[in-house]
C-alpha positions as CSV (number, residue, x, y, z in Angstrom):
1,M,0.0,0.0,0.0
2,C,1.8,3.1,-1.2
3,Q,1.3,6.7,-0.2
4,H,-1.0,7.2,-3.1
5,H,-3.7,5.3,-1.2
6,S,-3.8,8.0,1.4
7,G,-5.2,10.5,-1.1
8,E,-2.1,11.8,-2.9
9,S,-2.2,12.5,-6.6
10,Q,-0.9,10.0,-9.1
11,P,0.7,10.6,-12.5
12,S,-1.4,9.7,-15.5
13,R,1.0,7.0,-16.5
14,P,4.0,5.3,-14.7
15,A,7.3,7.0,-14.7
16,G,9.2,5.9,-17.9
17,A,6.1,4.3,-19.4
18,S,4.9,4.9,-22.9
19,A,2.0,3.5,-24.6
20,A,3.9,2.8,-27.9
21,H,7.6,3.5,-27.5
22,D,10.5,2.8,-25.3
23,D,13.3,5.3,-24.4
24,S,14.9,4.8,-27.9
25,D,11.7,5.5,-29.7
26,T,11.7,2.0,-31.1
27,P,8.1,0.7,-31.5
28,L,7.4,-1.8,-28.7
29,E,6.1,-5.3,-29.3
30,P,2.3,-5.2,-29.0
31,F,1.3,-6.2,-25.5
32,P,-0.4,-9.7,-25.3
33,W,-3.5,-8.8,-23.2
34,D,-5.2,-11.9,-24.6
35,A,-2.7,-14.1,-22.6
36,G,-4.3,-12.9,-19.4
37,V,-2.9,-10.1,-17.1
38,F,-3.4,-10.4,-13.3
39,D,-2.9,-7.7,-10.8
40,A,-1.6,-9.3,-7.6
41,H,-2.3,-6.4,-5.3
42,C,-4.4,-3.2,-5.7
43,H,-6.8,-1.0,-3.8
44,P,-9.5,0.3,-6.3
45,T,-12.1,0.5,-3.5
46,D,-10.3,3.6,-2.3
47,T,-11.9,5.3,-5.2
48,M,-15.3,3.8,-5.5
49,A,-16.3,5.7,-8.6
50,S,-13.7,3.8,-10.5
51,M,-15.5,0.4,-9.9
52,A,-17.7,1.0,-12.9
53,T,-14.6,0.7,-15.1
54,I,-13.7,-2.8,-14.0
55,P,-15.7,-4.7,-16.7
56,S,-14.0,-2.7,-19.5
57,M,-10.5,-3.1,-18.2
58,R,-8.0,-5.2,-20.2
59,T,-6.6,-6.6,-17.0
60,R,-8.1,-10.0,-16.4
61,I,-8.3,-10.2,-12.6
62,L,-7.7,-7.7,-9.8
63,T,-6.6,-9.0,-6.4
64,V,-8.4,-6.3,-4.3
65,M,-7.1,-5.5,-0.8
66,S,-8.9,-4.2,2.2
67,T,-7.0,-2.3,4.9
68,R,-9.2,-0.7,7.5
69,S,-12.8,-0.5,8.9
70,Q,-14.1,1.7,6.0
71,D,-13.3,-0.8,3.2
72,Q,-14.0,-4.3,4.5
73,D,-17.6,-4.3,3.4
74,L,-16.8,-2.3,0.2
75,V,-14.4,-5.1,-0.9
76,S,-17.0,-7.7,0.0
77,N,-19.7,-5.9,-2.0
78,V,-17.5,-5.4,-5.1
79,A,-16.6,-9.1,-5.0
80,L,-20.3,-10.0,-4.9
81,E,-20.8,-7.9,-8.1
82,H,-17.5,-8.6,-9.9
83,G,-16.0,-11.5,-8.0
84,L,-14.5,-14.6,-9.4
85,Q,-16.7,-17.5,-8.5
86,D,-14.7,-20.4,-9.8
87,R,-11.0,-20.8,-10.2
88,N,-11.5,-22.0,-13.7
89,E,-12.8,-18.6,-14.6
90,S,-9.3,-17.2,-14.3
91,I,-8.7,-18.5,-17.8
92,P,-8.5,-15.2,-19.9
93,S,-11.9,-14.3,-21.3
94,S,-12.8,-10.8,-22.4
95,S,-16.5,-11.5,-22.0
96,S,-16.5,-12.6,-18.4
97,A,-17.7,-10.1,-15.7
98,A,-15.8,-12.0,-13.0
99,R,-12.8,-9.7,-12.5
100,V,-12.1,-9.6,-8.7
101,V,-10.6,-11.8,-6.0
102,P,-11.3,-10.1,-2.6
103,C,-8.8,-9.9,0.2
104,F,-9.7,-9.1,3.8
105,G,-7.1,-7.8,6.3
106,W,-6.0,-4.9,8.5
107,H,-3.0,-2.9,7.3
108,P,-0.3,-2.0,9.8
109,W,-0.9,1.7,9.3
110,F,-4.3,1.2,11.1
111,S,-3.2,-1.4,13.6
112,Y,-3.3,1.2,16.4
113,Q,-7.1,1.0,16.2
114,F,-7.1,-2.4,17.9
115,Y,-6.3,-3.5,21.4
116,D,-5.1,-7.0,21.8
117,D,-7.7,-8.6,24.1
118,A,-5.7,-11.8,24.1
119,S,-2.9,-10.1,25.9
120,P,-2.9,-10.4,29.7
121,E,-0.8,-7.2,30.0
122,F,-3.6,-4.7,29.2
123,S,-7.4,-4.5,29.3
124,Y,-9.6,-1.8,27.8
125,D,-12.8,-0.9,29.6
126,G,-14.1,1.8,27.3
127,T,-13.4,4.8,29.5
128,P,-11.6,7.9,28.3
129,E,-8.7,7.1,30.7
130,S,-8.4,3.6,29.3
131,K,-8.4,4.9,25.7
132,I,-5.6,7.3,26.5
133,A,-3.7,4.4,28.3
134,H,-4.1,2.3,25.2
135,Y,-2.6,4.9,22.9
136,N,0.2,5.7,25.4
137,R,1.1,2.0,25.4
138,I,1.2,1.3,21.7
139,L,2.3,4.6,20.2
140,A,5.8,6.1,20.3
141,P,6.3,8.8,21.5
142,A,3.3,8.5,23.9
143,P,0.8,11.2,23.0
144,S,-0.1,12.1,26.5
145,T,3.5,13.4,27.2
146,K,2.7,16.5,25.2
147,D,-0.6,16.2,23.4
148,V,-3.4,14.4,25.2
149,A,-5.9,15.8,22.7
150,F,-4.3,13.7,20.0
151,S,-5.3,10.4,21.7
152,E,-8.7,11.8,22.6
153,H,-9.6,12.4,18.9
154,L,-8.4,9.0,17.7
155,P,-11.0,6.3,17.3
156,D,-12.1,4.2,20.2
157,P,-10.0,1.0,19.9
158,R,-11.7,-2.3,19.0
159,P,-10.9,-5.7,20.3
160,L,-8.7,-7.6,17.9
161,S,-10.7,-10.8,18.4
162,E,-13.8,-9.1,17.1
163,F,-12.1,-8.2,13.8
164,L,-10.7,-11.8,13.5
165,N,-14.2,-13.2,13.9
166,E,-15.6,-10.8,11.2
167,T,-12.7,-11.7,8.9
168,R,-13.4,-15.4,9.4
169,S,-17.0,-14.8,8.4
170,R,-16.0,-12.9,5.3
171,L,-13.6,-15.6,4.2
172,E,-16.4,-18.2,4.6
173,K,-18.7,-16.0,2.5
174,H,-16.0,-15.7,-0.2
175,P,-14.4,-19.1,-0.6
176,L,-11.7,-17.8,-3.0
177,A,-10.8,-14.8,-0.8
178,L,-7.3,-14.1,0.6
179,I,-6.1,-12.3,3.7
180,G,-4.6,-8.9,3.0
181,E,-3.2,-6.3,3.2
182,V,-1.4,-7.1,6.4
183,G,2.2,-6.5,7.6
184,L,4.7,-4.3,9.4
185,D,5.8,-0.8,8.7
186,K,8.5,0.9,10.8
187,A,8.5,4.1,8.8
188,F,4.8,5.0,9.0
189,R,3.7,7.9,11.2
190,L,0.0,8.6,12.0
191,P,-1.4,11.7,10.3
192,Q,-2.6,14.6,12.4
193,N,-6.2,14.4,13.5
194,W,-9.0,15.9,11.3
195,T,-9.9,19.5,12.2
196,S,-12.4,21.9,10.8
197,A,-9.6,23.4,8.8
198,H,-9.1,20.1,6.9
199,Q,-12.8,19.8,5.9
200,P,-12.7,21.9,2.7
201,Q,-9.8,19.9,1.3
202,R,-11.5,16.5,1.7
203,D,-12.0,14.6,-1.5
204,E,-15.5,13.1,-1.4
205,G,-14.6,10.7,-4.1
206,L,-12.1,8.9,-1.8
207,T,-13.1,6.2,0.7
208,P,-12.6,7.8,4.2
209,G,-9.8,6.7,6.4
210,G,-6.8,7.7,4.3
211,R,-4.4,10.6,4.9
212,E,-5.9,12.9,2.3
213,G,-3.1,15.5,2.5
214,R,-2.9,15.9,6.3
215,M,0.4,16.6,7.9
216,L,2.1,13.7,9.7
217,S,2.3,13.5,13.4
218,P,5.5,12.3,15.2
219,H,3.7,9.2,16.5
220,R,4.4,5.7,15.2
221,V,2.8,2.4,16.1
222,Q,5.2,0.4,18.2
223,L,6.5,-2.6,16.3
224,T,5.5,-5.0,19.1
225,H,1.9,-4.1,18.7
226,Q,2.1,-4.4,14.9
227,V,3.6,-7.8,15.3
228,A,0.7,-8.9,17.5
229,V,-1.9,-7.8,15.0
230,L,0.0,-9.3,12.1
231,R,0.6,-12.6,13.9
232,A,-3.1,-13.0,14.7
233,Q,-4.0,-12.5,11.0
234,L,-1.3,-14.9,9.8
235,S,-2.6,-17.5,12.2
236,L,-6.1,-17.1,10.8
237,A,-4.8,-17.5,7.3
238,G,-3.2,-20.8,8.5
239,E,-6.4,-21.9,10.1
240,M,-8.4,-21.1,6.9
241,G,-5.8,-22.3,4.5
242,R,-5.7,-18.9,2.7
243,A,-2.9,-17.1,1.1
244,V,-1.8,-13.7,2.4
245,S,-0.6,-10.4,0.9
246,V,2.0,-8.8,3.1
247,H,3.3,-5.3,3.4
248,G,6.9,-4.7,4.8
249,V,8.7,-1.4,5.1
250,Q,12.0,-1.0,7.0
251,A,11.2,-4.1,9.0
252,H,12.3,-7.0,6.8
253,G,14.2,-8.8,9.6
254,V,11.3,-8.6,12.1
255,L,8.8,-9.6,9.4
256,Y,10.8,-12.7,8.5
257,D,11.2,-13.6,12.2
258,T,7.5,-13.2,12.9
259,M,6.6,-15.6,10.1
260,A,9.4,-18.0,10.8
261,K,8.2,-18.4,14.4
262,L,4.8,-19.5,13.1
263,W,6.3,-22.3,11.0
264,K,8.9,-23.3,13.5
265,G,8.8,-27.1,13.9
266,H,7.1,-27.5,10.5
267,E,10.2,-26.9,8.3
268,R,11.0,-29.2,5.5
269,A,14.0,-31.4,6.1
270,V,16.8,-30.4,3.7
271,L,18.7,-33.3,2.3
272,S,22.1,-33.5,0.6
273,R,22.4,-35.0,-2.9
274,K,23.7,-38.3,-1.4
275,E,20.7,-38.4,1.0
276,Q,18.3,-37.7,-1.9
277,K,19.8,-40.7,-3.7
278,Q,19.4,-42.9,-0.6
279,V,15.7,-41.8,-0.3
280,A,15.2,-42.8,-3.9
281,M,16.8,-46.2,-3.2
282,G,14.7,-46.7,-0.1
283,V,17.7,-46.5,2.3
284,E,16.7,-45.4,5.8
285,D,20.1,-44.6,7.2
286,F,21.0,-40.9,6.8
287,S,24.0,-41.0,9.0
288,S,26.5,-38.3,8.2
289,S,29.6,-39.0,6.1
290,S,32.7,-37.0,5.5
291,E,32.1,-37.0,1.8
292,D,28.7,-35.2,2.4
293,E,30.4,-32.2,4.0
294,G,30.2,-29.1,1.9
295,E,27.6,-30.5,-0.5
296,E,24.8,-28.0,-1.5
297,E,21.5,-28.8,0.0
298,H,19.1,-28.7,-2.9
299,Y,16.5,-31.3,-2.0
300,T,13.8,-31.4,0.7
301,R,12.0,-34.1,2.4
302,P,8.5,-33.0,3.6
303,N,7.9,-32.6,7.3
304,L,4.4,-34.1,7.6
305,K,3.4,-31.6,10.2
306,G,3.4,-28.8,7.6
307,E,3.1,-30.5,4.3
308,S,-0.5,-30.1,3.4
309,W,-3.7,-28.2,4.4
310,T,-5.8,-31.3,4.0
311,T,-5.8,-34.6,5.9
312,P,-4.8,-37.8,4.0
313,D,-8.4,-39.2,4.4
314,S,-10.4,-36.1,3.9
315,S,-10.6,-32.9,1.8
316,K,-11.5,-31.0,5.0
317,P,-8.9,-28.3,5.8
318,K,-6.3,-29.2,8.3
319,P,-5.4,-26.1,10.4
320,K,-1.8,-25.0,10.4
321,P,-0.2,-22.1,12.3
322,Y,1.1,-20.4,9.2
323,P,-0.3,-19.4,5.8
324,P,0.2,-21.9,2.9
325,R,1.2,-19.1,0.5
326,I,2.6,-15.6,1.1
327,C,3.1,-12.7,-1.3
328,L,5.5,-10.0,-0.2
329,H,4.0,-7.2,-2.1
330,S,6.1,-4.4,-3.7
331,F,9.1,-6.2,-2.2
332,S,11.8,-3.8,-1.2
333,G,14.1,-5.9,0.8
334,P,17.6,-7.0,0.0
335,V,18.4,-10.1,-1.9
336,E,19.7,-11.7,1.3
337,V,16.2,-11.5,2.8
338,L,14.7,-12.9,-0.4
339,R,16.9,-15.9,-0.2
340,Q,15.8,-16.5,3.4
341,Y,12.2,-16.9,2.2
342,T,13.1,-19.2,-0.7
343,H,15.3,-21.5,1.4
344,P,14.0,-25.1,0.7
345,S,13.3,-25.6,4.4
346,V,10.6,-22.9,4.4
347,P,7.2,-24.8,4.4
348,A,5.2,-21.9,3.0
349,K,5.4,-21.0,-0.6
350,V,6.6,-17.3,-0.7
351,F,6.1,-15.1,-3.7
352,F,7.5,-11.6,-4.5
353,S,5.5,-9.0,-6.2
354,F,6.7,-5.8,-7.8
355,S,5.0,-2.5,-8.8
356,V,6.1,0.5,-10.8
357,A,4.3,2.7,-8.2
358,V,6.6,1.6,-5.4
359,N,9.6,-0.3,-6.6
360,W,10.8,2.2,-9.2
361,S,10.0,5.3,-7.2
362,S,12.6,7.3,-5.4
363,G,15.5,5.8,-7.3
364,G,14.9,2.2,-6.3
365,G,15.3,0.7,-9.8
366,D,18.7,-0.9,-9.4
367,K,17.8,-2.6,-6.2
368,T,14.5,-3.8,-7.6
369,E,16.2,-5.2,-10.7
370,E,18.6,-7.1,-8.5
371,A,15.7,-8.6,-6.5
372,I,13.8,-9.5,-9.7
373,R,16.8,-11.3,-11.1
374,A,17.2,-13.2,-7.8
375,T,13.5,-14.2,-7.6
376,P,12.8,-17.8,-8.7
377,D,10.9,-17.8,-12.0
378,D,7.9,-19.5,-10.3
379,R,7.7,-17.1,-7.4
380,I,7.4,-13.7,-9.1
381,L,4.2,-11.7,-9.4
382,A,3.2,-8.3,-10.9
383,E,0.9,-5.7,-9.3
384,S,-0.2,-2.1,-9.8
385,D,-0.7,-1.1,-6.1
386,L,-3.0,1.6,-7.3
387,H,-6.1,3.0,-5.5
388,T,-8.2,3.5,-8.7
389,A,-9.3,1.0,-11.3
390,G,-9.5,1.6,-15.1
391,E,-7.1,2.6,-17.9
392,Q,-4.5,3.9,-15.5
393,M,-4.3,0.6,-13.7
394,D,-3.9,-1.2,-17.1
395,L,-1.1,1.2,-18.0
396,Y,0.8,0.5,-14.7
397,L,0.4,-3.3,-15.1
398,E,1.6,-3.3,-18.7
399,E,4.6,-1.3,-17.7
400,V,5.6,-3.6,-14.8
401,Y,5.0,-6.8,-16.9
402,R,7.2,-5.4,-19.6
403,R,10.0,-4.5,-17.1
404,I,9.9,-7.9,-15.4
405,C,10.1,-9.7,-18.7
406,Q,13.0,-7.5,-19.9
407,I,14.9,-8.0,-16.7
408,K,14.3,-11.8,-16.7
409,G,15.1,-12.1,-20.4
410,W,11.7,-13.6,-21.2
411,D,9.9,-13.3,-24.4
412,L,6.9,-11.0,-23.7
413,R,4.1,-13.5,-24.3
414,E,6.0,-16.2,-22.5
415,G,6.6,-13.9,-19.6
416,V,2.9,-12.8,-19.4
417,E,1.8,-16.4,-19.4
418,R,4.3,-17.3,-16.8
419,L,3.3,-14.5,-14.5
420,G,-0.3,-15.6,-15.0
421,R,0.5,-19.2,-13.9
422,N,2.3,-17.8,-10.9
423,W,-0.7,-15.7,-9.9
424,R,-2.9,-18.8,-10.1
425,E,-0.5,-20.8,-7.9
426,F,-0.4,-17.9,-5.3
427,V,-4.2,-17.5,-5.2
428,F,-5.4,-21.1,-5.6
429,G,-2.4,-23.2,-4.6
């Protein structure tokens, strides 16, 4: 979720994008929209008027995120009107009205609006004093040290368990839905509270809850609180067997550790080449040998505790403490972190998605290209991360598809088809 979603203006087309030419004015290969283009992460319900453009978009499917109280029902309602009902409908078809896969989650920017009622350390009783105590506890610096009014004007916090129950109900209502957008953000600061002076600048076309041009306060949500909210949602994804779309800014190490703690004890056993041969031959003795030392560990043996979300004798979901599939959206971490997630011992399948709106902004192109080259071909996704549907979203997606294909050295049609297969694997498994 980029700053655009808080009500900032966007360029009419992505930086460096051109509808017909590249930087050398050489005509570009026509874009193969017919192969099926899938947006792995977007927020069109932030601009509800743009929903009417979805049926005419060239993009096949939008994976639509929710982030806060104001958009949970909006995403659900859009899915009822435009939602994908059957995974087989994801086959490209210009005539189909099914264009949306909904995602239900609570973004770290808004995590301060919950109190963790599962924590024995703090209870909220609904009094003004308890509200101020909540915000003093989870915001840094604590607002009451200089500005008690800041806490007083924030929303009354809700119990986290209540939201989890609501999300569980929405996931049951939408069998193809994911959990998202969730995550951690160490850089984000809360905007200043709304005042009468802000009222004239409000854009009535935007869904409430965003920044909408307000100045930022000095207050951040403490990472420990963000982790508690994230962990609860990841656990729900494991329980329901749903994939998740994850936001991570300046907290890549903590984010990895949070997820790794959930799958601890479910890791896949990593075997050496010799051990892999012994498995194939039915040999049970995997005792170490000096000739194994230094061999690369390319093979895995499933740990049955975390191998499947279904029991051997039933198609009924088998709860797990971690999500089966994870997308790190607009991934901005270093290659070293990427390799942690793709280590063969990791039991969840982790994907990495990239957007022009985030990854090529503020001079991050070189780092992004390095990450794309390091991402396994079957783990890469493309997204717009835009807050409005329509032609602009199509433009952003065409641009990021072209960039990924160029960096990967893929033929354009081949790359579009490959990214489509990856999207299906991320969403459906």
